C-alpha positions in Angstrom: -11.0 19.9 -6.8 -12.7 23.3 -7.4 -13.1 24.7 -10.5 -11.0 28.0 -10.9 -12.9 31.2 -12.5 -12.1 31.8 -16.1 -9.0 33.8 -16.7 -9.7 37.1 -18.7 -7.0 37.0 -21.5 -8.1 40.2 -23.6 -11.2 42.7 -23.0 -11.0 45.3 -26.2 -13.8 47.7 -27.0 -11.8 50.1 -29.2 -12.1 48.9 -32.9 -8.0 49.9 -33.5 -6.9 47.6 -30.4 -9.1 45.1 -32.1 -7.9 45.1 -35.8 -4.5 45.2 -34.4 -4.6 42.7 -31.5 -6.9 40.1 -32.9 -6.9 40.4 -36.4 -3.1 41.6 -37.6 -1.5 39.6 -34.5 -3.9 36.7 -34.2 -4.4 37.2 -30.7 -7.7 35.3 -31.3 -5.8 32.1 -31.7 -9.0 30.6 -33.1 -8.8 30.5 -36.9 -11.9 28.6 -37.3 -14.1 31.7 -35.8 -11.4 34.1 -37.3 -12.4 32.8 -41.0 -16.4 33.0 -40.3 -16.0 36.7 -38.9 -13.7 37.5 -42.1 -16.5 36.2 -44.5 -19.4 37.2 -43.1 -18.8 40.4 -40.8 -15.5 42.0 -41.7 -16.2 41.7 -45.6 -18.9 44.3 -44.8 -18.2 47.9 -45.2 -17.2 49.3 -41.7 -20.4 51.6 -41.8 -22.8 48.6 -41.6 -20.8 46.6 -39.2 -19.2 48.4 -36.4 -17.1 46.4 -33.7 -18.2 47.0 -30.2 -16.4 44.6 -28.1 -14.0 41.6 -27.9 -13.9 39.3 -24.8 -11.5 36.3 -24.6 -11.0 34.1 -21.4 -9.5 30.8 -20.6 -11.1 28.5 -18.0 -10.4 25.4 -16.6 -11.6 22.2 -18.3 -12.8 18.7 -16.8 -9.4 16.9 -16.7 -7.6 19.6 -14.7 -4.8 22.4 -14.9 -3.7 21.0 -18.1 -6.9 21.1 -19.6 -7.6 24.5 -20.8 -10.8 25.8 -22.7 -10.6 29.1 -24.6 -13.7 31.4 -24.8 -14.1 33.8 -27.7 -16.7 36.4 -27.6 -16.8 39.3 -30.7 -19.9 41.6 -31.0 -20.4 44.1 -33.8 -23.4 46.6 -34.1 -25.4 46.1 -37.7 -26.3 49.0 -38.6 -28.7 47.9 -41.5 -30.8 45.6 -39.6 -30.2 47.3 -35.8 -29.4 44.1 -34.1 -25.9 43.6 -32.2 -24.1 40.6 -34.1 -22.4 38.1 -31.7 -19.9 35.7 -32.5 -18.8 33.3 -29.8 -16.8 30.0 -29.6 -15.2 27.9 -27.8 -12.0 25.6 -27.8 -9.6 23.1 -25.9 -6.1 23.4 -25.5 -5.2 20.5 -28.5 -7.3 22.9 -30.9 -10.4 20.8 -30.9 -13.4 22.9 -31.8 -16.1 22.4 -28.8 -18.8 25.5 -29.7 -19.2 28.0 -32.4 -22.3 30.0 -32.9 -23.7 33.3 -34.0 -26.7 35.3 -32.6 -28.7 38.6 -33.3 -30.3 40.9 -30.4 -32.4 43.8 -31.1 -30.4 46.9 -30.2 -33.8 48.1 -28.7 -35.5 45.5 -26.9 -32.5 43.1 -26.1 -34.4 40.2 -27.5 -32.8 37.3 -29.5 -33.5 37.7 -33.2 -31.6 34.7 -33.9 -29.2 32.1 -32.9 -27.5 29.7 -35.2 -25.2 26.8 -34.2 -21.7 26.9 -36.3 -20.1 24.0 -35.1 
């Protein structure tokens, strides 16, 4: 059985769209990742943490058509550190978190500054 390509659910680059769809209307469908984002990123002033991109896609899991994995990637520019801060996570369709991490890329060199597993 061939695995299908991931299905793009959302690709948002406008901060107003992101806040309306993903924060107010819960389009992330990933409360664990959203909590971390609220605690560490969205609590910062907008001049410090600037939203850049959100990607949400689903892919087929190991157990066929009914098993779907939701992947969420959210990026921000941290103007204090000159890094891109990226939150990412995946969970299966029964709600179990498979992976969550945060990392930072240097804006000038694109080198990984740090990476931390959250779950």
